[in-house]
N, CA, C and O atoms as a DFTB+ gen file, in Angstrom:
480 C
 N C O
     1  1      59.603     197.814     -29.558
     2  2      58.978     197.907     -28.430
     3  2      58.964     196.515     -27.646
     4  3      58.189     195.973     -26.858
     5  1      60.238     196.179     -28.258
     6  2      60.737     194.544     -27.150
     7  2      61.138     194.905     -25.712
     8  3      62.320     194.742     -25.410
     9  1      60.245     195.397     -24.756
    10  2      61.045     195.730     -23.632
    11  2      61.601     194.450     -22.592
    12  3      62.493     194.600     -21.756
    13  1      60.776     193.027     -22.881
    14  2      61.178     191.987     -22.369
    15  2      60.655     192.023     -20.812
    16  3      60.795     191.005     -20.134
    17  1      60.128     193.051     -20.318
    18  2      59.247     192.810     -18.993
    19  2      57.908     193.585     -18.915
    20  3      57.637     194.736     -19.254
    21  1      57.227     192.698     -18.418
    22  2      55.673     193.095     -18.663
    23  2      55.153     192.135     -17.779
    24  3      55.700     191.079     -17.462
    25  1      53.788     192.670     -17.301
    26  2      52.975     191.748     -16.838
    27  2      52.513     190.585     -17.664
    28  3      52.367     189.470     -17.163
    29  1      52.278     190.847     -18.956
    30  2      51.919     190.221     -19.786
    31  2      52.533     190.563     -21.414
    32  3      53.111     191.622     -21.658
    33  1      52.348     189.708     -22.245
    34  2      52.758     190.109     -23.524
    35  2      51.456     190.157     -24.563
    36  3      50.477     189.411     -24.545
    37  1      51.686     191.054     -25.305
    38  2      50.634     191.303     -26.412
    39  2      51.268     191.518     -27.783
    40  3      52.498     191.574     -27.798
    41  1      50.543     191.659     -29.052
    42  2      51.295     191.751     -30.110
    43  2      50.535     193.150     -30.571
    44  3      49.306     193.217     -30.576
    45  1      51.440     194.340     -30.986
    46  2      50.933     195.459     -31.828
    47  2      51.342     195.297     -33.200
    48  3      52.174     194.565     -33.737
    49  1      50.375     196.353     -33.719
    50  2      50.435     196.364     -35.108
    51  2      50.233     197.886     -35.459
    52  3      49.388     198.566     -34.878
    53  1      51.070     198.386     -36.457
    54  2      50.775     199.680     -36.963
    55  2      51.356     199.803     -38.372
    56  3      52.033     198.875     -38.813
    57  1      51.106     201.004     -39.173
    58  2      51.280     201.266     -40.235
    59  2      52.353     202.110     -40.738
    60  3      52.028     203.296     -40.788
    61  1      53.721     201.810     -41.184
    62  2      54.687     202.764     -41.117
    63  2      54.091     204.037     -41.995
    64  3      53.256     203.907     -42.891
    65  1      54.622     205.177     -41.611
    66  2      53.947     206.400     -41.973
    67  2      54.822     206.844     -43.402
    68  3      54.445     207.843     -44.014
    69  1      55.815     206.178     -43.816
    70  2      56.492     206.722     -45.213
    71  2      56.176     205.377     -46.011
    72  3      55.643     205.504     -47.113
    73  1      56.456     204.142     -45.554
    74  2      56.362     202.857     -46.352
    75  2      54.855     202.493     -46.372
    76  3      54.523     201.987     -47.444
    77  1      53.997     202.603     -45.590
    78  2      52.832     202.365     -45.716
    79  2      52.764     200.644     -45.471
    80  3      51.706     200.089     -45.767
    81  1      53.638     200.009     -45.054
    82  2      53.547     198.843     -44.506
    83  2      53.270     198.563     -43.277
    84  3      53.747     199.303     -42.417
    85  1      52.449     197.452     -42.878
    86  2      52.028     196.869     -41.589
    87  2      53.270     196.266     -40.851
    88  3      53.956     195.450     -41.467
    89  1      53.647     196.663     -39.398
    90  2      54.519     195.836     -38.843
    91  2      53.894     195.426     -37.558
    92  3      53.118     196.149     -36.932
    93  1      54.236     194.329     -37.220
    94  2      54.003     193.697     -35.920
    95  2      55.136     193.501     -35.103
    96  3      56.226     193.192     -35.585
    97  1      54.899     193.702     -33.600
    98  2      55.967     193.739     -32.546
    99  2      55.225     193.342     -31.553
   100  3      54.061     193.715     -31.404
   101  1      55.883     192.481     -30.718
   102  2      55.618     191.927     -29.372
   103  2      55.893     193.127     -28.338
   104  3      56.926     193.796     -28.389
   105  1      54.795     193.352     -27.323
   106  2      54.875     194.189     -26.610
   107  2      54.684     193.698     -25.024
   108  3      53.626     193.230     -24.603
   109  1      55.775     193.865     -24.291
   110  2      55.546     193.949     -22.844
   111  2      54.755     195.129     -22.123
   112  3      55.300     196.226     -22.001
   113  1      53.571     194.917     -21.686
   114  2      52.806     195.887     -21.432
   115  2      52.444     195.910     -19.541
   116  3      52.733     194.896     -18.905
   117  1      51.921     196.926     -18.927
   118  2      51.514     197.091     -17.800
   119  2      50.131     197.799     -17.761
   120  3      49.756     198.818     -18.341
   121  1      49.397     196.854     -16.799
   122  2      47.834     197.751     -16.811
   123  2      47.889     199.331     -15.973
   124  3      48.543     199.672     -14.987
   125  1      47.230     199.844     -16.549
   126  2      47.645     201.124     -16.113
   127  2      46.148     201.852     -15.684
   128  3      45.260     201.120     -15.248
   129  1      45.991     202.836     -15.781
   130  2      44.410     203.726     -15.153
   131  2      43.499     203.363     -16.405
   132  3      43.883     203.170     -17.558
   133  1      42.366     203.323     -15.972
   134  2      41.040     203.402     -16.963
   135  2      41.197     202.388     -18.095
   136  3      40.964     202.829     -19.220
   137  1      41.500     201.294     -18.005
   138  2      41.683     200.552     -19.005
   139  2      42.774     200.880     -20.157
   140  3      42.687     200.570     -21.345
   141  1      43.836     201.594     -19.505
   142  2      44.969     201.901     -20.331
   143  2      46.027     201.173     -19.941
   144  3      46.192     200.738     -18.801
   145  1      46.981     200.981     -21.152
   146  2      48.338     200.111     -20.683
   147  2      49.305     200.973     -20.797
   148  3      49.108     201.986     -21.469
   149  1      50.368     200.785     -20.258
   150  2      51.402     201.150     -20.294
   151  2      52.716     200.801     -20.840
   152  3      53.382     200.046     -20.132
   153  1      53.277     201.219     -22.042
   154  2      53.995     200.600     -22.822
   155  2      55.328     201.092     -22.766
   156  3      55.257     202.288     -22.481
   157  1      56.566     200.716     -22.911
   158  2      57.993     201.237     -22.956
   159  2      58.770     200.513     -24.186
   160  3      58.770     199.349     -24.586
   161  1      59.415     201.662     -24.606
   162  2      60.344     200.785     -25.689
   163  2      61.729     201.651     -25.695
   164  3      61.905     202.817     -25.340
   165  1      62.541     200.811     -26.152
   166  2      64.117     201.277     -26.096
   167  2      64.275     201.319     -27.673
   168  3      65.463     201.381     -27.989
   169  1      63.527     201.304     -28.594
   170  2      63.408     201.276     -30.110
   171  2      63.092     202.865     -30.334
   172  3      62.866     203.733     -29.491
   173  1      63.165     202.963     -32.008
   174  2      62.708     204.259     -32.566
   175  2      61.263     204.142     -32.748
   176  3      60.687     205.216     -32.921
   177  1      60.456     202.954     -32.750
   178  2      59.375     202.635     -33.329
   179  2      58.064     203.671     -32.830
   180  3      56.950     203.675     -33.353
   181  1      58.467     204.448     -31.798
   182  2      57.540     205.118     -31.209
   183  2      57.201     206.277     -31.957
   184  3      56.215     206.954     -31.667
   185  1      58.193     206.629     -33.193
   186  2      58.088     207.988     -34.129
   187  2      57.054     207.925     -34.852
   188  3      56.547     208.825     -35.522
   189  1      56.672     206.667     -34.702
   190  2      55.486     206.174     -36.113
   191  2      53.873     206.182     -35.439
   192  3      52.811     205.870     -35.978
   193  1      54.160     206.682     -34.010
   194  2      53.098     206.515     -33.318
   195  2      52.746     207.951     -32.493
   196  3      51.931     207.968     -31.571
   197  1      53.415     209.049     -32.916
   198  2      53.293     210.344     -32.592
   199  2      51.943     211.055     -33.033
   200  3      51.348     211.919     -32.390
   201  1      51.565     210.493     -34.315
   202  2      50.366     211.408     -35.012
   203  2      49.027     210.965     -34.397
   204  3      48.090     211.577     -34.909
   205  1      48.659     210.086     -33.453
   206  2      47.498     209.603     -33.152
   207  2      46.901     208.716     -33.908
   208  3      45.722     208.408     -33.735
   209  1      47.688     208.182     -34.876
   210  2      46.997     207.268     -35.594
   211  2      46.668     205.898     -35.052
   212  3      47.622     205.468     -34.405
   213  1      45.804     205.194     -35.088
   214  2      45.248     204.003     -34.555
   215  2      46.079     202.999     -35.119
   216  3      46.378     202.794     -36.295
   217  1      46.491     202.242     -33.774
   218  2      47.057     200.705     -33.913
   219  2      45.918     199.690     -33.721
   220  3      44.714     199.910     -33.595
   221  1      46.547     198.594     -33.728
   222  2      46.021     197.520     -33.107
   223  2      46.889     196.562     -32.388
   224  3      48.009     196.198     -32.748
   225  1      46.147     196.140     -31.170
   226  2      46.489     195.180     -30.216
   227  2      45.811     193.824     -29.912
   228  3      44.681     193.606     -29.475
   229  1      46.651     193.099     -30.207
   230  2      46.332     191.669     -30.303
   231  2      46.509     191.143     -28.888
   232  3      47.604     191.129     -28.325
   233  1      45.368     190.708     -28.336
   234  2      45.673     190.207     -26.930
   235  2      44.884     189.183     -26.808
   236  3      43.706     189.405     -27.091
   237  1      45.249     187.778     -26.366
   238  2      44.797     186.455     -26.618
   239  2      43.823     186.134     -27.730
   240  3      42.669     185.723     -27.612
   241  1      44.426     186.367     -28.705
   242  2      43.506     186.018     -30.171
   243  2      42.318     186.987     -30.377
   244  3      41.395     186.610     -31.099
   245  1      42.278     188.072     -29.862
   246  2      41.450     189.516     -30.091
   247  2      41.919     190.664     -30.545
   248  3      42.661     191.275     -29.775
   249  1      41.734     191.050     -31.398
   250  2      42.413     192.372     -31.979
   251  2      41.593     193.419     -31.424
   252  3      40.375     193.245     -31.380
   253  1      42.161     194.592     -30.951
   254  2      41.652     195.483     -30.266
   255  2      42.131     196.932     -30.982
   256  3      43.309     197.083     -31.305
   257  1      41.279     197.828     -31.171
   258  2      41.793     199.328     -31.659
   259  2      42.366     199.960     -30.609
   260  3      42.048     199.618     -29.471
   261  1      43.322     201.004     -30.829
   262  2      43.897     201.681     -29.811
   263  2      44.599     202.955     -30.388
   264  3      44.945     202.975     -31.570
   265  1      44.791     203.922     -29.629
   266  2      45.271     205.157     -30.163
   267  2      46.095     205.456     -29.157
   268  3      45.607     205.757     -28.067
   269  1      47.581     205.423     -29.357
   270  2      48.775     205.529     -28.545
   271  2      49.154     207.084     -28.269
   272  3      49.236     208.005     -29.082
   273  1      49.340     207.085     -27.003
   274  2      49.789     208.564     -26.824
   275  2      51.397     208.414     -26.235
   276  3      51.759     207.870     -25.192
   277  1      52.175     209.050     -27.215
   278  2      53.636     209.180     -26.945
   279  2      53.783     210.685     -25.770
   280  3      53.320     211.826     -25.757
   281  1      54.634     209.923     -24.952
   282  2      55.098     211.188     -23.876
   283  2      56.164     211.903     -23.692
   284  3      57.007     211.727     -22.812
   285  1      56.149     212.978     -24.768
   286  2      57.237     213.653     -25.205
   287  2      57.905     214.739     -24.109
   288  3      58.982     215.239     -24.431
   289  1      57.378     215.073     -22.986
   290  2      57.755     216.156     -22.286
   291  2      58.708     215.270     -21.064
   292  3      58.530     214.196     -20.490
   293  1      59.689     216.224     -21.014
   294  2      60.440     215.472     -19.661
   295  2      59.775     215.339     -18.496
   296  3      59.908     214.362     -17.758
   297  1      58.655     216.793     -18.158
   298  2      58.153     216.510     -16.980
   299  2      57.049     215.316     -16.982
   300  3      56.664     214.500     -16.145
   301  1      56.806     215.544     -18.012
   302  2      55.558     214.129     -18.212
   303  2      56.074     213.042     -17.911
   304  3      55.491     212.474     -16.986
   305  1      57.193     212.371     -18.444
   306  2      57.828     211.424     -18.587
   307  2      58.274     211.087     -17.180
   308  3      58.269     209.941     -16.730
   309  1      58.673     212.205     -16.495
   310  2      59.341     211.904     -14.952
   311  2      58.187     211.593     -14.125
   312  3      58.290     210.919     -13.100
   313  1      56.818     212.188     -14.656
   314  2      55.668     211.953     -13.563
   315  2      55.567     210.276     -13.840
   316  3      55.805     209.358     -13.054
   317  1      55.196     210.237     -15.027
   318  2      54.875     208.713     -15.281
   319  2      55.778     207.771     -14.708
   320  3      55.160     206.849     -14.177
   321  1      57.143     207.658     -14.615
   322  2      57.957     206.683     -14.408
   323  2      57.963     206.761     -12.932
   324  3      58.088     205.760     -12.226
   325  1      57.803     208.182     -12.390
   326  2      57.784     208.216     -10.890
   327  2      56.462     207.118     -10.405
   328  3      56.590     206.175      -9.625
   329  1      55.515     207.433     -10.926
   330  2      54.037     206.411     -10.578
   331  2      54.270     205.179     -10.837
   332  3      53.862     204.291     -10.088
   333  1      55.063     204.896     -12.100
   334  2      55.433     203.451     -12.181
   335  2      56.187     202.505     -11.117
   336  3      55.963     201.386     -10.655
   337  1      57.353     203.645     -10.916
   338  2      58.081     203.161      -9.785
   339  2      57.251     202.680      -8.146
   340  3      57.415     201.868      -7.236
   341  1      56.480     203.586      -8.467
   342  2      55.741     203.709      -6.790
   343  2      54.516     202.495      -6.999
   344  3      53.884     201.959      -6.089
   345  1      54.418     202.302      -8.097
   346  2      53.398     200.981      -8.241
   347  2      54.157     199.671      -8.730
   348  3      53.569     198.608      -8.532
   349  1      55.329     199.638      -9.313
   350  2      55.667     198.208      -9.600
   351  2      57.279     198.172      -8.737
   352  3      57.849     197.088      -8.614
   353  1      57.809     199.258      -8.264
   354  2      59.178     199.185      -7.319
   355  2      60.048     199.406      -8.322
   356  3      59.800     199.287      -9.522
   357  1      61.312     199.803      -7.715
   358  2      62.787     200.193      -8.749
   359  2      63.129     198.839      -9.279
   360  3      63.789     199.020     -10.302
   361  1      62.984     197.612      -9.052
   362  2      63.412     196.445      -9.164
   363  2      62.534     196.046     -10.688
   364  3      63.210     195.316     -11.413
   365  1      61.703     196.269     -11.033
   366  2      60.919     195.920     -11.992
   367  2      60.945     197.207     -13.285
   368  3      60.882     197.081     -14.508
   369  1      61.054     198.350     -12.491
   370  2      61.459     199.660     -13.164
   371  2      62.909     199.597     -13.644
   372  3      63.204     200.119     -14.719
   373  1      63.641     199.106     -13.045
   374  2      65.300     198.974     -13.516
   375  2      65.372     197.999     -15.038
   376  3      66.222     198.130     -15.918
   377  1      64.605     197.346     -15.031
   378  2      64.491     195.997     -16.378
   379  2      63.810     197.001     -17.516
   380  3      63.928     196.673     -18.696
   381  1      63.348     197.795     -17.294
   382  2      62.560     198.606     -18.569
   383  2      63.890     199.409     -19.380
   384  3      64.911     199.804     -18.817
   385  1      63.665     199.494     -20.429
   386  2      64.473     200.283     -21.472
   387  2      64.386     201.568     -21.389
   388  3      64.301     202.159     -22.466
   389  1      64.381     202.372     -20.152
   390  2      64.108     203.812     -19.575
   391  2      65.021     204.206     -18.916
   392  3      64.751     205.263     -18.346
   393  1      66.468     203.648     -18.640
   394  2      67.222     204.148     -17.956
   395  2      67.151     204.359     -16.515
   396  3      67.825     205.220     -15.950
   397  1      66.371     203.610     -15.942
   398  2      66.118     203.524     -14.510
   399  2      67.062     202.648     -13.494
   400  3      67.106     201.427     -13.641
   401  1      67.663     203.164     -12.669
   402  2      67.985     202.115     -11.701
   403  2      67.431     201.228     -10.970
   404  3      66.400     201.491     -10.351
   405  1      68.087     199.886     -10.908
   406  2      67.126     198.666     -10.291
   407  2      67.322     198.747      -8.799
   408  3      66.437     198.279      -8.082
   409  1      68.333     199.264      -8.287
   410  2      68.763     199.231      -6.969
   411  2      68.273     200.398      -5.840
   412  3      68.545     200.493      -4.643
   413  1      67.543     201.138      -6.610
   414  2      67.061     202.476      -5.351
   415  2      66.131     203.106      -6.504
   416  3      66.065     202.842      -7.705
   417  1      65.374     204.119      -5.634
   418  2      64.281     205.003      -6.253
   419  2      65.081     205.877      -7.073
   420  3      66.087     206.479      -6.699
   421  1      64.512     205.904      -8.320
   422  2      65.297     206.682      -9.274
   423  2      65.184     208.501      -8.818
   424  3      64.533     208.865      -7.839
   425  1      65.784     209.274      -9.541
   426  2      65.452     210.775      -9.391
   427  2      64.903     211.159     -10.414
   428  3      64.515     210.264     -11.166
   429  1      64.674     212.513     -10.808
   430  2      64.254     212.990     -11.848
   431  2      65.248     213.003     -13.017
   432  3      64.846     212.837     -14.168
   433  1      66.704     213.224     -12.695
   434  2      67.939     213.314     -13.531
   435  2      68.222     211.952     -14.263
   436  3      69.066     211.806     -15.147
   437  1      67.300     210.866     -13.708
   438  2      67.612     209.613     -14.171
   439  2      67.061     209.549     -15.812
   440  3      67.499     208.778     -16.665
   441  1      66.240     210.330     -15.956
   442  2      65.713     210.253     -17.505
   443  2      66.042     211.490     -18.293
   444  3      65.866     211.514     -19.511
   445  1      66.463     212.403     -17.702
   446  2      66.638     213.603     -18.424
   447  2      67.647     213.520     -19.762
   448  3      67.545     214.389     -20.629
   449  1      68.461     212.620     -19.871
   450  2      69.506     212.506     -20.864
   451  2      68.799     211.612     -22.108
   452  3      69.424     211.414     -23.150
   453  1      67.603     211.155     -21.926
   454  2      66.897     210.375     -22.976
   455  2      65.922     211.370     -23.899
   456  3      65.324     212.382     -23.533
   457  1      65.957     210.813     -25.072
   458  2      65.003     211.749     -26.103
   459  2      63.724     211.567     -25.968
   460  3      63.427     210.378     -25.852
   461  1      62.789     212.355     -25.937
   462  2      61.542     212.301     -26.153
   463  2      60.987     211.005     -26.561
   464  3      61.520     210.478     -27.537
   465  1      59.845     210.294     -25.889
   466  2      59.712     208.961     -26.281
   467  2      60.232     207.540     -25.843
   468  3      59.623     206.470     -25.862
   469  1      61.682     207.849     -25.392
   470  2      62.512     206.934     -25.056
   471  2      62.217     206.436     -23.691
   472  3      62.636     205.357     -23.270
   473  1      61.581     207.149     -23.109
   474  2      60.952     206.864     -21.554
   475  2      59.568     206.759     -21.573
   476  3      58.986     206.871     -20.494
   477  1      59.080     206.612     -22.340
   478  2      57.399     206.679     -22.784
   479  2      57.094     205.183     -23.026
   480  3      55.965     204.831     -23.367
């Protein structure tokens, strides 16, 4: 989840499904609705987060439990990405690892080729 663009940086930790090992990774995140944060990834780490298992988010030295929601359906990804562009603009959206253009408003087809989770 090294997206390199976010309002702030936090550290996430999760336990691997097969290995049982704990992994830590930096996250660029954006504040979203109702105390939620929106994270983007270009990696396959999201596959370890599909089953609703708890993760930890380290924010300014304080550990917070969280349960991630992977956005798998194309329609839901398009909706979230459209809302993201509406809030932060195409220039910021284009820096995400989500296949969006930075010079114009994206169309729904900008995300159709991505695998589930790659745009969430």
